[in-house]
N, C-alpha and C positions, 0 to 999 in steps of 0.2 A: 791505817788507823792503828795506833799503838795505845794499849790500857795497860796500866800497872796492876798487877795481880793484888787484890785485895786480901789482906791476912786477918781476918776478925779475932779479936781478943776471944781466945776460947774459954777464959775463965768468966766471962760474962755471957748471960743469957741474951737472947734477942730482945726481951722486954726490957733489960737495963741498957741497951744500945738504942733503942727505938723511940721516935717522937711520932704520935699518931694525931692527926687532925681530921675532923669529920665536919661535913656541912651539907644541908640539904639546900638544893637550888631549885628554884621554881622555873625550869627550863629542861628541855629534852636532853638525853645524853649526847645525842648527835651535835647539837650546838656547844656543850661543854667540851666535848673531844676537840672539835673544830677550834675553840678558844686556846686549847692548849697545842694545837699543831699548825695553826696558821700563822706565819710571821707578823702579818699585820695586826692581827687580833690579838695575839700573845702579848705584845708591847703595850697594848691599850690597858691591860689590867695587872701584869706579873710584876711582882714586887711589892716591898711595903710602902706606906704611905709616903709621898714626897720624892720617892726615887723615879727616875727616868730609864726606861729599857730601850736598847738598841740592838736588833737582830742583826749579825753579820751573815750567817747562814743558818738554815734550818732543813736538815734532811731527816725527816721523821721516817725511819724504816730500821728493822734490825741491822746494827752496824753503822747506822747513820749517826750524824752528829748535829748538835745546835751548838753555835757559839753566839754568845750575845754580852752586852755590857750592861752594867746597871750603874747609873750615875746617883750617887747620894746627894742630898740636898745642899751639901757643903762642897760639892764639885768632885768629890773623889769618886773615881771609877773603878768599879769591880769588875773584872773578866770573869765570864761563867762559861761553862761547858756542859752540856747534856751528851752523853754518849748512850744511845738507844739500844737497849737489850732485847727488849721485847715490846711489839705494838700490835694491838689488838683493837682495830677500829671501833671507836664508841665504847670500849669497854675496859681497856687497861693500857698503861704505858709504864714499863719499867726502864730506869735509865740510872747511869752513875752521874752525879752532879758534883761539880767542883769548878775551881778556877780553869782558866783555859791555858793550863800549863801541864804538860805530861808530867806524870808522877807526883801529883798533888797529894799530899798526905792527908788532907782535910776532905778528899772525895768520900761520898757517900751514896748508898744506893735509896732511889725513890722509887715507890710503887705508887701510881694514881690509879685508883678503881673507880668505875662509874656503873653505878647500879640504878637501874630504872624502876621507879616505883609505880603502882598500879594508876596513881593520879598523874602521870607524866613527869614528876619532879624527879630529880637526879641525886642521889646520895654520892657525894664525892668523898672518898677517903684517901688520904694523902699520908703515907708512910715514908719516914725517913730513917733508914737504918744505918747507922754509924759504925765503924769498924770497931770502936772501943767505947766501953762504958764513959770513960774521963771525955772524949771527944762529944758524946751525947752531953753530957753535963755542962761541958763548956757551952755548948749551944743554947742550953737551956738558960744558962746564967746570964746570956747578953740578950736574952728575949725573943728566943726562936719561936715560942708558942704565940705569943703576941705578935709579932712581925707576920708570922703565917696565918693567922686570923685575920690581919690587916688585908693581906693578898687575897684571902678567900673572899672578904667582903668587897674588894675591888673586882673581883670575877662575878660576883653576884651583880653588882652594879653595872658591870659592862653587859651581862646578859638581860638585864633588866629584870633580875630575879631578886630583889631585896627582899 
């Protein structure tokens, strides 16, 4: 597996390059982690409203890779790839996400953190760290927050945790 080194914009702080979404799910964190790592479960909820997901492969381990397609309502297919950097079962996933193309300049770092509350609910924190502030702002401009929140709602529905 080859990955392109990411050269962050040294003039922009992480805060200027990051999008953070948080959702409390009425489900145990083992179930939330499984939804992220089981290919059958993943495609039942991943992606914005109206998108259809198809996993080609999912090898969830440090150094592993997931390749999947997202089909938009208009039929446009977007290839996707996760390159897993860190996998801590039921706690954290760290991966680089982009198209299924080597040297994708739009690739960004995703950190999924799962924190268990005393009541058995799970706090899902999704951090998307972009290489530049410009790339982050571009993603915000086309609705990354709204689309991410739609995806989190679909996850909650999948888990029966609305």
